C-alpha atoms as one frame of an Amber mdcrd trajectory, in Angstrom:
protein
   0.000   0.000   0.000   1.446   3.358  -1.011   2.240   5.221   2.200   5.025
   7.422   0.810   2.961  10.611   0.825   1.728  10.486   4.421   1.926   8.390
   7.575  -1.836   8.836   7.912  -2.238   6.430   5.017  -2.451   2.755   5.887
  -4.544  -0.405   5.790  -8.293   0.001   6.422 -11.203  -2.443   6.442 -14.876
  -1.645   7.031 -16.640  -3.589   9.795 -20.265  -4.691   9.867 -21.438  -2.622
  12.847 -24.759  -4.480  12.855 -22.882  -7.177  14.781 -22.002  -4.787  17.606
 -23.963  -5.229  20.835 -23.670  -2.572  23.520 -21.667  -3.948  26.441 -20.088
  -6.788  24.428 -16.306  -7.197  24.523 -14.277  -7.883  21.383 -10.708  -9.120
  21.088  -8.303  -7.777  18.440  -5.511 -10.119  17.355  -3.018  -9.915  14.500
   0.555 -10.638  13.414   2.846  -7.822  12.228   6.249  -7.444  10.604   8.110
  -4.279   9.616  10.442  -4.498   6.597  12.954  -2.233   4.922  11.530  -1.842
   1.385  15.011  -1.562  -0.138  16.727  -4.529   1.517  13.752  -6.652   2.568
  15.276  -6.993   6.031  13.267  -6.573   9.200  13.074  -3.277  11.099  12.916
  -2.869  14.887  10.328  -0.666  16.633  10.244   0.495  20.261   7.562  -1.354
  22.253   7.809   1.213  25.054   6.664   4.034  22.765   2.879   3.920  22.771
   2.203   7.313  21.253   3.039   9.045  17.955   6.657   9.902  18.680   8.669
  12.412  16.704  11.284   9.758  15.953   8.604   7.514  14.391   9.870   4.462
  16.293   6.494   3.241  17.574   5.279  -0.266  16.754   2.064  -0.911  14.790
  -1.191  -0.113  16.542  -4.826  -0.793  15.605  -7.464   1.938  15.381 -11.247
   1.477  15.569 -12.602   4.436  13.636 -16.342   5.310  13.584 -18.056   8.025
  11.493 -21.387   9.802  12.002 -21.839   8.661  15.584 -24.051  10.201  18.240
 -22.173  13.029  19.917 -18.964  12.783  17.884 -16.850  10.444  15.791 -15.078
   7.523  17.514 -11.287   7.216  17.203  -9.858   4.516  19.528  -6.187   3.567
  19.230  -5.048   0.238  20.713  -1.437  -0.732  21.415  -0.132  -4.253  21.966
  -1.027  -5.458  25.473   0.759  -8.839  25.492   2.734  -8.941  28.783   6.513
  -8.863  28.346   6.170  -8.283  24.611   9.453  -7.663  22.793   9.703  -6.952
  19.060  11.414  -9.576  16.882  12.452  -8.029  13.575  13.075 -11.398  11.904
   9.608 -12.935  12.333   5.936 -12.083  12.789   5.008 -10.457  16.105   1.720
 -11.254  17.841  -0.635  -8.395  18.697  -3.528  -8.512  21.191  -5.933  -6.019
  22.748  -9.656  -5.748  23.422 -12.411  -3.163  23.585 -15.956  -2.814  24.885
 -18.796  -1.662  22.599 -20.308   1.571  23.927 -23.587   3.268  23.034 -21.629
   5.773  20.940 -19.780   3.122  18.913 -22.994   1.151  18.325 -24.647   4.326
  16.969 -22.000   4.926  14.259 -23.176   4.770  10.656 -19.804   3.396   9.502
 -17.007   1.668  11.439 -13.538   0.759  10.128 -10.459  -0.921  11.541  -7.363
   1.037  10.593  -3.605   0.390  10.792  -1.579   3.551  10.123   0.849   6.125
  11.584   3.821   3.768  11.282   7.138   5.066   9.962   6.407   5.549   6.271
   9.940   4.380   5.396   8.945   0.883   6.567   6.645  -1.612   4.882   3.874
  -3.068   7.063   3.256  -6.809   6.657   0.125  -8.089   8.407  -1.357 -11.572
   8.755  -4.191 -13.372  10.543  -6.023 -10.227  11.720  -9.176 -11.006  13.700
 -11.790  -9.101  15.690 -13.827 -11.672  17.603 -16.211 -11.729  20.544 -14.340
 -12.284  23.794 -16.096 -14.599  26.265 -14.908 -15.367  29.771 -13.883 -18.927
  30.664 -15.216 -20.743  33.693 -12.913 -20.497  36.737 -10.478 -23.406  37.078
 -10.011 -23.126  40.830 -12.490 -22.878  43.645 -12.100 -19.783  45.841  -9.942
 -20.237  48.946 -11.469 -19.885  52.407  -8.797 -17.508  53.602  -5.795 -15.745
  52.101  -2.957 -18.126  51.271  -0.385 -15.357  51.148   0.277 -13.046  54.053
   3.197 -11.158  52.593   3.025  -8.214  50.228   4.079  -9.008  46.687   5.590
  -6.060  44.867   5.010  -5.730  41.152   7.836  -4.759  38.802   7.863  -1.186
  37.573   5.916  -0.660  34.348   7.794  -0.830  31.059   5.434   1.618  29.353
   6.124   5.303  30.136   3.188   7.433  31.297   1.302   9.468  28.740   2.249
  13.071  28.117  -0.954  14.550  29.601  -1.287  16.189  32.035   2.414  16.424
  32.920   3.171  19.744  31.161   3.728  22.313  33.875   4.928  25.253  31.768
   2.147  27.345  30.236   2.843  28.951  26.848   1.259  32.407  26.546   0.157
  33.886  23.254   2.291  36.769  21.950   1.032  40.328  21.951  -1.024  41.433
  18.965   1.788  43.796  17.901   4.737  41.406  18.230   3.964  39.086  15.321
   3.981  35.258  15.140   5.813  33.233  17.794   7.201  29.777  16.949   6.324
  26.831  19.194   7.741  23.309  19.100   5.903  20.067  18.366   5.100  17.756
  21.264   3.100  18.196  24.493   2.196  21.841  25.124  -0.040  23.755  27.550
  -1.508  26.841  25.835  -2.833  29.721  27.919  -6.396  30.796  27.167  -6.449
  34.061  25.233  -8.635  37.067  26.038  -8.176  38.306  22.466  -8.082  36.090
  19.373  -5.041  33.764  19.318  -4.552  31.297  16.445  -2.174  28.339  16.234
  -1.085  27.848  12.622   1.193  25.665  10.532   3.478  27.440   8.071   6.516
  26.835   5.879   9.306  29.372   6.451  11.975  30.004   3.810  15.563  31.202
   4.340  14.424  34.841   4.325  11.824  34.252   6.997   8.869  34.537   4.628
   5.900  32.326   5.574   3.830  30.327   3.090   1.377  27.397   3.003  -0.266
  28.738   6.160  -3.054  26.584   7.618  -5.012  27.127  10.872  -4.752  24.415
  13.521  -6.532  25.727  16.647  -7.759  28.922  18.302  -8.720  30.541  21.603
 -10.625  33.784  22.188 -12.563  35.686  24.869 -10.859  33.612  27.573 -12.364
  30.401  26.186 -10.610  27.025  26.063  -8.640  26.141  22.950 -10.498  24.365
  20.159  -9.599  22.824  16.822  -9.949  25.029  13.769 -12.491  24.112  11.140
 -11.227  22.420   8.000  -9.725  19.173   6.802  -6.122  20.014   7.709  -6.732
  20.577  11.426  -9.148  17.635  11.585  -6.618  15.201  10.117  -3.584  16.623
  11.926  -5.193  16.350  15.376  -7.418  13.352  14.664  -7.976  11.265  17.774
  -6.896  14.119  20.039  -8.894  16.624  22.044  -7.657  19.580  24.056  -7.438
  18.900  27.773  -9.076  21.847  29.544  -7.408  22.966  32.780  -7.544  26.088
  34.924  -4.147  27.217  33.691  -4.816  26.496  30.010  -5.519  23.863  27.370
  -3.129  20.990  26.680  -2.517  18.887  23.602   0.324  17.016  21.910   1.263
  18.649  18.604   2.390  16.080  15.987   5.675  16.495  14.162   5.357  18.339
  10.843   6.957  17.387   7.530   8.520  19.465   4.783  10.106  22.164   6.942
   6.773  23.259   8.404   6.614  24.831  11.856   3.953  25.841  14.393   3.281
  29.509  15.173   1.102  31.400  17.641  -0.322  34.734  16.457  -2.583  37.150
  18.351  -5.112  39.514  16.815  -7.162  42.323  18.323 -10.167  44.176  17.016
 -12.844  46.569  18.207 -16.264  47.565  16.916 -17.834  51.005  16.928 -21.287
  51.341  18.454 -22.771  51.662  14.960 -21.131  48.424  13.805 -22.212  46.668
  17.004 -25.813  47.757  16.443 -25.618  46.754  12.758 -24.370  43.295  13.707
 -27.248  42.831  16.154 -29.874  44.051  13.666 -28.453  41.797  10.948 -29.063
  38.848  13.277 -32.432  39.882  14.727 -34.149  41.324  11.632 -34.541  40.577
   7.933 -31.709  42.988   7.182 -30.127  46.202   8.453 -30.970  49.487   6.725
 -29.285  52.871   6.980 -32.458  54.362   8.444 -32.366  51.744  11.228 -28.849
  52.809  12.161 -29.571  56.526  11.840 -32.713  56.252  14.023 -31.029  54.167
  16.724 -31.355  56.124  19.962 -28.010  56.626  21.690 -27.804  54.569  24.870
 -30.564  52.115  23.913 -29.747  48.609  25.080 -30.451  45.527  23.025 -32.856
  44.319  25.716 -34.860  47.563  25.438 -34.935  47.238  21.636 -36.235  43.648
  21.754 -38.863  44.621  24.329 -40.003  47.503  22.097 -40.269  45.158  19.081
 -42.451  42.753  21.037 -44.892  45.557  21.869 -45.340  46.605  18.214 -48.424
  45.447  16.226 -48.012  42.112  14.478 -47.233  42.315  10.763 -47.327  39.528
   8.209 -44.111  38.783   6.406 -46.055  36.462   4.103 -48.349  39.302   3.081
 -45.370  41.605   2.480 -43.662  38.875   0.461 -46.698  38.037  -1.687 -47.207
  41.690  -2.619 -43.685  41.927  -3.974 -42.884  38.411  -5.097 -43.571  38.768
  -8.839 -40.914  40.556 -10.921 -41.677  43.005 -13.700 -42.573  41.086 -16.860
 -41.905  42.679 -20.229 -43.887  39.957 -21.990 -46.897  37.836 -21.177 -46.032
  34.434 -19.758 -48.309  31.426 -19.236 -46.565  30.351 -16.019 -48.519  31.354
 -12.921 -51.002  33.397 -14.976 -54.636  33.691 -13.927 -57.290  32.335 -16.259
 -58.856  35.775 -16.638 -57.642  39.308 -16.152 -60.505  40.085 -13.790 -60.001
  37.000 -11.670 -58.772  37.317  -8.096 -54.985  37.219  -7.622 -54.462  38.264
 -11.263 -51.540  40.636 -11.822 -51.240  43.520 -14.235 -48.220  45.139 -15.814
 -47.793  48.834 -15.066 -47.281  49.778 -18.711 -49.473  49.503 -21.805 -47.027
  49.032 -24.646 -43.787  47.115 -24.781 -40.703  47.691 -26.889 -41.486  44.608
 -28.897 -44.711  46.177 -30.157 -42.671  48.541 -32.322 -40.477  45.789 -33.711
 -43.281  44.441 -35.933 -42.243  46.772 -38.778 -43.378  44.309 -41.404 -46.953
  44.185 -40.082 -49.599  46.885 -40.306 -50.797  47.699 -36.790 -53.929  49.453
 -35.591 -54.227  51.580 -32.496 -57.740  52.257 -31.218 -59.038  54.469 -28.404
 -62.743  53.725 -27.984 -65.278  55.445 -25.747 -68.677  53.795 -25.235 -71.522
  55.986 -24.093 -72.236  55.425 -20.405 -68.702  54.294 -19.558 -66.402  56.324
 -17.307 -63.274  55.306 -19.182 -61.712  55.029 -22.612 -60.626  51.598 -23.825
 -57.223  51.413 -25.494 -56.720  48.611 -28.036 -53.811  47.490 -30.211 -54.598
  45.303 -33.213 -58.031  44.636 -31.745 -56.727  43.532 -28.310 -57.554  45.510
 -25.163 -54.389  46.860 -23.557 -55.734  49.175 -20.850 -58.384  51.729 -19.893
 -57.796  55.438 -19.188 -59.925  58.322 -17.998 -58.843  60.684 -20.773 -56.592
  60.735 -23.813 -54.916  63.401 -25.941 -52.945  63.279 -29.202 -50.095  65.673
 -29.869 -50.474  65.082 -33.606 -54.117  65.545 -34.781 -53.281  63.629 -37.987
 -53.579  60.394 -36.036 -57.256  61.050 -35.317 -59.643  59.483 -37.858
């Protein structure tokens, strides 16, 4: 499988989540080898590294990855839990772990098993991968009536180092909004919450210090906890991680970046005039802000007072307003949406009698007629025998047109 472009690429297989039962336990088992693609010889990974290290020495892990789940997506990473496990580069290495099906996992629309984030310079060879229901065996010994051991048995110290969170004691503050970007290193970091807008970005810096290929990673503002930025880059870069929220700040482990990219913190400040603040509120609370709304805004009026005043006004119908103005101006008659008769209810009339196209019939003799019938209060205007409109009076500048 081509993994040369990214360590996020790997082996993935969709699971039939209809088999998942909430509360059931499943066992993951597999056999892995890591090979040098050039020599075909085995590579050695560090079994004590059970996180995405910057040196890329971690052994293969298995991820259960669920999409469109209730609450959020599921991203569970499992490392080898065989006691005393030591990697043998010259043969297949057994892998075992287990997981319990939760309500969230059972709700996922799609679930995959995923093997990735292994050094992309190594080939992954996998065999005999299974995910099977794990049942408990009957006990082989009857319980003792009293303790058989009176001494205290000490366990050996763990071979797996503790995770990086929450051991970061130093808090990294955002730079001032006038000092420019500040570089931060990959790895565990505790970021102070920002009262202004502070953005963590990824950027490529050339020899002259110019930044390019800038992409947002996370942000904090108004004293709020840090959160991932929207977009595919931040989602993929920090997939499976969430910010740990503490009193002193928000903590996360920043992955190593490729291609000379670096992390930067940048602060921004802004302020709004009272007019812009009012315009923003009206844009949210009304069908659109107008200049007259801003000009008529009484100085010192609070938003609460404005909402209370709107509630006390007579009710108006937006549907009625919309229906009165919904039809555009038609230069020509159209059959769509037209009433059966001009005098029928809901019929609509154009506000002009003659159209430009009437004068384009140069090849056809046309007749204009203004007819008054005794007893009527109006004059009927016709063109080529068809009624166009009625008027109260009519005058001709050129008497030669009168027959």
